[in-house]
VEXGU-456377 format. One record per residue (C-alpha): x, y, z; residue number from 1. Coordinates in nm, 3 decimals. Layout:
REM residues N
+---------+---------+---------+-----+
!       x !       y !       z ! seq !
+---------+---------+---------+-----+
!       X !       Y !       Z ! NUM !
...
+---------+---------+---------+-----+
***
This chain:
REM residues 336
+---------+---------+---------+-----+
!       x !       y !       z ! seq !
+---------+---------+---------+-----+
!   2.190 !   1.270 !  -1.296 !   1 !
!   1.876 !   1.156 !  -1.114 !   2 !
!   1.828 !   1.345 !  -0.791 !   3 !
!   1.859 !   1.153 !  -0.467 !   4 !
!   1.513 !   1.277 !  -0.366 !   5 !
!   1.368 !   1.095 !  -0.668 !   6 !
!   1.510 !   0.767 !  -0.542 !   7 !
!   1.361 !   0.830 !  -0.202 !   8 !
!   1.021 !   0.911 !  -0.354 !   9 !
!   1.018 !   0.590 !  -0.554 !  10 !
!   1.110 !   0.369 !  -0.263 !  11 !
!   0.854 !   0.546 !  -0.048 !  12 !
!   0.578 !   0.507 !  -0.302 !  13 !
!   0.661 !   0.148 !  -0.382 !  14 !
!   0.655 !   0.055 !  -0.016 !  15 !
!   0.336 !   0.255 !   0.039 !  16 !
!   0.485 !   0.459 !   0.315 !  17 !
!   0.580 !   0.812 !   0.214 !  18 !
!   0.224 !   0.862 !   0.099 !  19 !
!   0.093 !   0.782 !   0.444 !  20 !
!  -0.031 !   1.078 !   0.641 !  21 !
!   0.041 !   0.903 !   0.970 !  22 !
!   0.383 !   0.953 !   1.134 !  23 !
!   0.591 !   0.679 !   1.296 !  24 !
!   0.620 !   0.710 !   1.673 !  25 !
!   0.933 !   0.508 !   1.745 !  26 !
!   0.945 !   0.596 !   2.113 !  27 !
!   0.579 !   0.682 !   2.176 !  28 !
!   0.270 !   0.468 !   2.182 !  29 !
!   0.038 !   0.593 !   1.905 !  30 !
!  -0.283 !   0.749 !   2.026 !  31 !
!  -0.606 !   0.565 !   1.937 !  32 !
!  -0.674 !   0.822 !   1.665 !  33 !
!  -0.331 !   0.781 !   1.508 !  34 !
!  -0.360 !   0.402 !   1.526 !  35 !
!  -0.702 !   0.416 !   1.361 !  36 !
!  -0.563 !   0.621 !   1.073 !  37 !
!  -0.265 !   0.387 !   1.040 !  38 !
!  -0.498 !   0.088 !   1.017 !  39 !
!  -0.722 !   0.253 !   0.760 !  40 !
!  -0.419 !   0.352 !   0.551 !  41 !
!  -0.293 !  -0.005 !   0.574 !  42 !
!  -0.627 !  -0.139 !   0.454 !  43 !
!  -0.621 !   0.096 !   0.154 !  44 !
!  -0.267 !  -0.025 !   0.079 !  45 !
!  -0.359 !  -0.393 !   0.098 !  46 !
!  -0.671 !  -0.353 !  -0.115 !  47 !
!  -0.489 !  -0.150 !  -0.381 !  48 !
!  -0.158 !  -0.332 !  -0.417 !  49 !
!  -0.263 !  -0.696 !  -0.383 !  50 !
!  -0.453 !  -0.706 !  -0.716 !  51 !
!  -0.199 !  -0.474 !  -0.879 !  52 !
!   0.096 !  -0.699 !  -0.794 !  53 !
!  -0.098 !  -1.001 !  -0.917 !  54 !
!  -0.173 !  -0.823 !  -1.243 !  55 !
!   0.194 !  -0.733 !  -1.286 !  56 !
!   0.288 !  -1.097 !  -1.230 !  57 !
!   0.035 !  -1.214 !  -1.490 !  58 !
!   0.172 !  -0.970 !  -1.748 !  59 !
!   0.530 !  -1.075 !  -1.679 !  60 !
!   0.446 !  -1.445 !  -1.699 !  61 !
!   0.280 !  -1.399 !  -2.039 !  62 !
!   0.586 !  -1.224 !  -2.184 !  63 !
!   0.857 !  -1.467 !  -2.072 !  64 !
!   0.955 !  -1.783 !  -2.257 !  65 !
!   0.882 !  -2.115 !  -2.088 !  66 !
!   1.246 !  -2.159 !  -1.986 !  67 !
!   1.283 !  -1.806 !  -1.851 !  68 !
!   0.954 !  -1.832 !  -1.663 !  69 !
!   1.064 !  -2.159 !  -1.502 !  70 !
!   1.393 !  -1.996 !  -1.400 !  71 !
!   1.214 !  -1.689 !  -1.261 !  72 !
!   0.969 !  -1.904 !  -1.065 !  73 !
!   1.259 !  -2.079 !  -0.893 !  74 !
!   1.408 !  -1.740 !  -0.808 !  75 !
!   1.071 !  -1.623 !  -0.676 !  76 !
!   1.047 !  -1.913 !  -0.435 !  77 !
!   1.406 !  -1.875 !  -0.320 !  78 !
!   1.353 !  -1.501 !  -0.268 !  79 !
!   1.037 !  -1.559 !  -0.062 !  80 !
!   1.203 !  -1.820 !   0.159 !  81 !
!   1.513 !  -1.608 !   0.212 !  82 !
!   1.305 !  -1.302 !   0.299 !  83 !
!   1.104 !  -1.495 !   0.556 !  84 !
!   1.413 !  -1.660 !   0.705 !  85 !
!   1.588 !  -1.325 !   0.722 !  86 !
!   1.299 !  -1.156 !   0.899 !  87 !
!   1.275 !  -1.442 !   1.146 !  88 !
!   1.649 !  -1.416 !   1.220 !  89 !
!   1.624 !  -1.040 !   1.267 !  90 !
!   1.336 !  -1.074 !   1.511 !  91 !
!   1.524 !  -1.340 !   1.706 !  92 !
!   1.835 !  -1.121 !   1.714 !  93 !
!   1.635 !  -0.820 !   1.830 !  94 !
!   1.496 !  -1.023 !   2.120 !  95 !
!   1.839 !  -1.159 !   2.218 !  96 !
!   1.991 !  -0.809 !   2.203 !  97 !
!   1.723 !  -0.654 !   2.419 !  98 !
!   1.534 !  -0.454 !   2.158 !  99 !
!   1.202 !  -0.364 !   2.317 ! 100 !
!   0.935 !  -0.114 !   2.215 ! 101 !
!   1.159 !   0.058 !   1.961 ! 102 !
!   1.451 !   0.102 !   2.207 ! 103 !
!   1.775 !  -0.053 !   2.091 ! 104 !
!   1.979 !  -0.266 !   2.329 ! 105 !
!   2.324 !  -0.393 !   2.241 ! 106 !
!   2.454 !  -0.324 !   1.893 ! 107 !
!   2.339 !  -0.583 !   1.640 ! 108 !
!   2.600 !  -0.706 !   1.393 ! 109 !
!   2.563 !  -0.902 !   1.071 ! 110 !
!   2.681 !  -1.260 !   1.129 ! 111 !
!   2.815 !  -1.504 !   0.871 ! 112 !
!   2.469 !  -1.639 !   0.789 ! 113 !
!   2.334 !  -1.289 !   0.734 ! 114 !
!   2.630 !  -1.203 !   0.513 ! 115 !
!   2.574 !  -1.517 !   0.305 ! 116 !
!   2.203 !  -1.437 !   0.278 ! 117 !
!   2.282 !  -1.084 !   0.163 ! 118 !
!   2.521 !  -1.218 !  -0.101 ! 119 !
!   2.261 !  -1.460 !  -0.233 ! 120 !
!   2.001 !  -1.184 !  -0.236 ! 121 !
!   2.224 !  -0.979 !  -0.463 ! 122 !
!   2.275 !  -1.282 !  -0.685 ! 123 !
!   1.898 !  -1.339 !  -0.711 ! 124 !
!   1.848 !  -0.974 !  -0.803 ! 125 !
!   2.122 !  -1.001 !  -1.063 ! 126 !
!   1.965 !  -1.309 !  -1.221 ! 127 !
!   1.621 !  -1.146 !  -1.225 ! 128 !
!   1.765 !  -0.837 !  -1.395 ! 129 !
!   1.939 !  -1.058 !  -1.651 ! 130 !
!   1.607 !  -1.224 !  -1.737 ! 131 !
!   1.440 !  -0.883 !  -1.760 ! 132 !
!   1.705 !  -0.755 !  -2.001 ! 133 !
!   1.580 !  -0.999 !  -2.265 ! 134 !
!   1.231 !  -0.845 !  -2.255 ! 135 !
!   1.319 !  -0.477 !  -2.225 ! 136 !
!   1.051 !  -0.325 !  -2.448 ! 137 !
!   0.765 !  -0.520 !  -2.288 ! 138 !
!   0.884 !  -0.455 !  -1.933 ! 139 !
!   0.941 !  -0.085 !  -1.998 ! 140 !
!   0.571 !  -0.063 !  -2.079 ! 141 !
!   0.489 !  -0.235 !  -1.751 ! 142 !
!   0.721 !   0.003 !  -1.567 ! 143 !
!   0.528 !   0.303 !  -1.695 ! 144 !
!   0.208 !   0.147 !  -1.562 ! 145 !
!   0.369 !   0.083 !  -1.223 ! 146 !
!   0.486 !   0.445 !  -1.192 ! 147 !
!   0.139 !   0.565 !  -1.288 ! 148 !
!  -0.009 !   0.335 !  -1.024 ! 149 !
!   0.211 !   0.496 !  -0.758 ! 150 !
!   0.049 !   0.830 !  -0.839 ! 151 !
!  -0.301 !   0.682 !  -0.837 ! 152 !
!  -0.234 !   0.513 !  -0.505 ! 153 !
!  -0.110 !   0.838 !  -0.351 ! 154 !
!  -0.435 !   0.998 !  -0.465 ! 155 !
!  -0.644 !   0.729 !  -0.299 ! 156 !
!  -0.452 !   0.769 !   0.026 ! 157 !
!  -0.489 !   1.145 !   0.010 ! 158 !
!  -0.865 !   1.117 !  -0.039 ! 159 !
!  -0.893 !   0.876 !   0.253 ! 160 !
!  -0.682 !   1.104 !   0.476 ! 161 !
!  -0.904 !   1.400 !   0.390 ! 162 !
!  -1.220 !   1.203 !   0.469 ! 163 !
!  -1.067 !   1.083 !   0.795 ! 164 !
!  -0.982 !   1.441 !   0.895 ! 165 !
!  -1.336 !   1.557 !   0.818 ! 166 !
!  -1.494 !   1.267 !   1.006 ! 167 !
!  -1.273 !   1.314 !   1.315 ! 168 !
!  -1.226 !   1.692 !   1.325 ! 169 !
!  -1.326 !   1.733 !   1.690 ! 170 !
!  -1.110 !   1.446 !   1.815 ! 171 !
!  -0.811 !   1.566 !   1.611 ! 172 !
!  -0.819 !   1.907 !   1.779 ! 173 !
!  -0.779 !   1.735 !   2.117 ! 174 !
!  -0.503 !   1.492 !   2.015 ! 175 !
!  -0.144 !   1.625 !   2.063 ! 176 !
!  -0.010 !   1.380 !   1.803 ! 177 !
!  -0.232 !   1.525 !   1.530 ! 178 !
!   0.017 !   1.803 !   1.452 ! 179 !
!   0.242 !   1.546 !   1.288 ! 180 !
!  -0.054 !   1.391 !   1.108 ! 181 !
!  -0.146 !   1.725 !   0.952 ! 182 !
!   0.215 !   1.781 !   0.845 ! 183 !
!   0.207 !   1.438 !   0.684 ! 184 !
!  -0.102 !   1.531 !   0.484 ! 185 !
!   0.074 !   1.838 !   0.345 ! 186 !
!   0.376 !   1.628 !   0.250 ! 187 !
!   0.143 !   1.383 !   0.078 ! 188 !
!  -0.017 !   1.657 !  -0.133 ! 189 !
!   0.325 !   1.780 !  -0.240 ! 190 !
!   0.434 !   1.431 !  -0.336 ! 191 !
!   0.118 !   1.381 !  -0.540 ! 192 !
!   0.194 !   1.689 !  -0.750 ! 193 !
!   0.543 !   1.559 !  -0.821 ! 194 !
!   0.427 !   1.208 !  -0.905 ! 195 !
!   0.176 !   1.344 !  -1.154 ! 196 !
!   0.432 !   1.554 !  -1.342 ! 197 !
!   0.573 !   1.406 !  -1.663 ! 198 !
!   0.928 !   1.506 !  -1.572 ! 199 !
!   0.913 !   1.338 !  -1.233 ! 200 !
!   0.760 !   1.022 !  -1.375 ! 201 !
!   1.043 !   0.999 !  -1.629 ! 202 !
!   1.298 !   1.027 !  -1.350 ! 203 !
!   1.116 !   0.774 !  -1.136 ! 204 !
!   1.094 !   0.527 !  -1.424 ! 205 !
!   1.473 !   0.529 !  -1.455 ! 206 !
!   1.511 !   0.455 !  -1.085 ! 207 !
!   1.237 !   0.192 !  -1.102 ! 208 !
!   1.417 !  -0.004 !  -1.375 ! 209 !
!   1.741 !   0.006 !  -1.179 ! 210 !
!   1.620 !  -0.057 !  -0.825 ! 211 !
!   1.264 !  -0.189 !  -0.801 ! 212 !
!   1.192 !  -0.386 !  -1.117 ! 213 !
!   1.354 !  -0.700 !  -0.964 ! 214 !
!   1.115 !  -0.677 !  -0.667 ! 215 !
!   0.817 !  -0.668 !  -0.904 ! 216 !
!   0.959 !  -0.958 !  -1.106 ! 217 !
!   1.014 !  -1.165 !  -0.792 ! 218 !
!   0.667 !  -1.111 !  -0.644 ! 219 !
!   0.500 !  -1.449 !  -0.596 ! 220 !
!   0.194 !  -1.387 !  -0.382 ! 221 !
!   0.376 !  -1.294 !  -0.061 ! 222 !
!   0.173 !  -1.135 !   0.215 ! 223 !
!   0.222 !  -0.758 !   0.188 ! 224 !
!   0.313 !  -0.738 !   0.555 ! 225 !
!   0.619 !  -0.952 !   0.479 ! 226 !
!   0.720 !  -0.720 !   0.195 ! 227 !
!   0.669 !  -0.420 !   0.424 ! 228 !
!   0.878 !  -0.569 !   0.703 ! 229 !
!   1.155 !  -0.671 !   0.463 ! 230 !
!   1.204 !  -0.303 !   0.379 ! 231 !
!   1.376 !  -0.274 !   0.718 ! 232 !
!   1.554 !   0.057 !   0.772 ! 233 !
!   1.406 !   0.207 !   0.454 ! 234 !
!   1.059 !   0.183 !   0.603 ! 235 !
!   1.127 !   0.265 !   0.965 ! 236 !
!   1.169 !   0.644 !   0.959 ! 237 !
!   0.862 !   0.715 !   0.745 ! 238 !
!   0.619 !   0.439 !   0.828 ! 239 !
!   0.322 !   0.458 !   1.058 ! 240 !
!   0.132 !   0.215 !   0.840 ! 241 !
!  -0.048 !  -0.079 !   0.998 ! 242 !
!  -0.107 !  -0.347 !   0.737 ! 243 !
!  -0.380 !  -0.597 !   0.821 ! 244 !
!  -0.303 !  -0.964 !   0.774 ! 245 !
!  -0.413 !  -1.110 !   0.442 ! 246 !
!  -0.756 !  -1.266 !   0.486 ! 247 !
!  -0.701 !  -1.518 !   0.205 ! 248 !
!  -0.414 !  -1.751 !   0.296 ! 249 !
!  -0.352 !  -1.822 !   0.664 ! 250 !
!  -0.035 !  -1.938 !   0.836 ! 251 !
!  -0.017 !  -2.315 !   0.851 ! 252 !
!  -0.064 !  -2.494 !   1.183 ! 253 !
!   0.134 !  -2.639 !   1.345 ! 254 !
!   0.438 !  -2.448 !   1.230 ! 255 !
!   0.700 !  -2.593 !   1.252 ! 256 !
!   0.542 !  -2.918 !   1.136 ! 257 !
!   0.674 !  -3.274 !   1.130 ! 258 !
!   0.400 !  -3.504 !   0.999 ! 259 !
!   0.095 !  -3.313 !   0.877 ! 260 !
!   0.009 !  -2.946 !   0.879 ! 261 !
!  -0.319 !  -2.768 !   0.821 ! 262 !
!  -0.341 !  -2.497 !   0.554 ! 263 !
!  -0.650 !  -2.275 !   0.568 ! 264 !
!  -0.754 !  -2.027 !   0.299 ! 265 !
!  -1.059 !  -1.813 !   0.244 ! 266 !
!  -1.204 !  -1.743 !  -0.101 ! 267 !
!  -1.389 !  -1.415 !  -0.148 ! 268 !
!  -1.563 !  -1.556 !  -0.458 ! 269 !
!  -1.610 !  -1.897 !  -0.622 ! 270 !
!  -1.308 !  -2.037 !  -0.804 ! 271 !
!  -1.294 !  -2.235 !  -1.127 ! 272 !
!  -0.955 !  -2.378 !  -1.031 ! 273 !
!  -0.769 !  -2.392 !  -0.699 ! 274 !
!  -0.421 !  -2.540 !  -0.655 ! 275 !
!  -0.192 !  -2.555 !  -0.353 ! 276 !
!   0.176 !  -2.633 !  -0.414 ! 277 !
!   0.460 !  -2.683 !  -0.169 ! 278 !
!   0.809 !  -2.579 !  -0.281 ! 279 !
!   1.146 !  -2.640 !  -0.122 ! 280 !
!   1.394 !  -2.357 !  -0.077 ! 281 !
!   1.549 !  -2.422 !  -0.420 ! 282 !
!   1.217 !  -2.366 !  -0.594 ! 283 !
!   1.142 !  -2.732 !  -0.668 ! 284 !
!   0.782 !  -2.853 !  -0.635 ! 285 !
!   0.756 !  -3.108 !  -0.354 ! 286 !
!   0.377 !  -3.158 !  -0.354 ! 287 !
!   0.072 !  -3.047 !  -0.550 ! 288 !
!  -0.286 !  -3.047 !  -0.423 ! 289 !
!  -0.542 !  -2.983 !  -0.695 ! 290 !
!  -0.855 !  -2.865 !  -0.513 ! 291 !
!  -1.056 !  -2.802 !  -0.828 ! 292 !
!  -1.347 !  -2.558 !  -0.837 ! 293 !
!  -1.451 !  -2.433 !  -0.494 ! 294 !
!  -1.716 !  -2.205 !  -0.353 ! 295 !
!  -1.653 !  -1.887 !  -0.159 ! 296 !
!  -1.572 !  -1.918 !   0.208 ! 297 !
!  -1.314 !  -2.099 !   0.419 ! 298 !
!  -1.140 !  -2.414 !   0.300 ! 299 !
!  -0.898 !  -2.647 !   0.477 ! 300 !
!  -0.620 !  -2.868 !   0.344 ! 301 !
!  -0.421 !  -3.115 !   0.556 ! 302 !
!  -0.083 !  -3.145 !   0.386 ! 303 !
!   0.151 !  -3.441 !   0.439 ! 304 !
!   0.504 !  -3.320 !   0.518 ! 305 !
!   0.629 !  -3.643 !   0.677 ! 306 !
!   0.874 !  -3.710 !   0.392 ! 307 !
!   1.017 !  -3.360 !   0.374 ! 308 !
!   1.360 !  -3.284 !   0.517 ! 309 !
!   1.401 !  -3.025 !   0.789 ! 310 !
!   1.410 !  -2.673 !   0.654 ! 311 !
!   1.208 !  -2.385 !   0.510 ! 312 !
!   0.936 !  -2.436 !   0.250 ! 313 !
!   0.691 !  -2.218 !   0.061 ! 314 !
!   0.325 !  -2.312 !   0.026 ! 315 !
!   0.163 !  -2.140 !  -0.268 ! 316 !
!  -0.206 !  -2.094 !  -0.346 ! 317 !
!  -0.323 !  -2.026 !  -0.702 ! 318 !
!  -0.689 !  -1.928 !  -0.744 ! 319 !
!  -0.859 !  -1.872 !  -1.078 ! 320 !
!  -1.195 !  -1.693 !  -1.079 ! 321 !
!  -1.413 !  -1.502 !  -1.321 ! 322 !
!  -1.200 !  -1.196 !  -1.236 ! 323 !
!  -0.868 !  -1.359 !  -1.325 ! 324 !
!  -0.592 !  -1.546 !  -1.147 ! 325 !
!  -0.453 !  -1.455 !  -0.806 ! 326 !
!  -0.162 !  -1.604 !  -0.614 ! 327 !
!  -0.084 !  -1.612 !  -0.243 ! 328 !
!   0.208 !  -1.762 !  -0.055 ! 329 !
!   0.356 !  -1.809 !   0.291 ! 330 !
!   0.656 !  -1.992 !   0.430 ! 331 !
!   0.654 !  -2.277 !   0.678 ! 332 !
!   0.911 !  -2.479 !   0.870 ! 333 !
!   0.954 !  -2.855 !   0.879 ! 334 !
!   1.151 !  -3.018 !   1.161 ! 335 !
!   1.265 !  -3.373 !   1.215 ! 336 !
+---------+---------+---------+-----+
***
């Protein structure tokens, strides 16, 4: 039987949290030094996992049949919209129940909408796993790469933590919160040794296929901060990570929108093809804006949403460059 600690390690690595050498201070404001380390760790996370997740998506898309890919794409959109709606509901509930600065107010209970959303989430996961079962050999190969990437990522974080400690040695000696940071570095080194062992990677691969493969399958360019926040209670005890906002696709404005809304995106390099699509919550394409080849820098699109019904939508940016294809997505609200 796979040890429970293996499951925890996999979730921690996948969410880029257990490998962080910065502790979470639920009841204490992080010192400037701790916050700096959290931000640097978040930057490493964003820069490592954004291209990795895009590469996983490309490999998955190439393996699937046209029908299965179309079905998975609809699930991806529905998953993204549900995740965003769920996070928004949680934040609203936290405010209404007096949750401030990590201190809980009245007990929060799952209402009927949340229960229905949870049920649909399980159904989406089930459908994604069913699609994956038809491509087991190809996806097992991808899984091995993903597990190996966890180990590589932990190594990058460890290197950055060591450099940070060397660069800030004097300040760390004066900071009372540093004791926990140093303990976190030791935990990180221990986790790295486990992740690099063949036995541990075999165990983790089994857990990956069961628990995390659907998340990889359903990735559709979501901002990593959204994925991090959706981890909820899994992330909270071991976080301390501050993820910067994606610099590529911005939140539309105004949001909610009723007639037109402005979508801004920034290209780090020239594109040979740029397409923005708007999907409804069922995964159906409602509008397509072919922007063609574009130079690096900021670009603006004014999208017409005047004929869309009230509800949640996903706007999706696909960029093809000399370095391959990348996808980015965010949700928006339309009101009538």
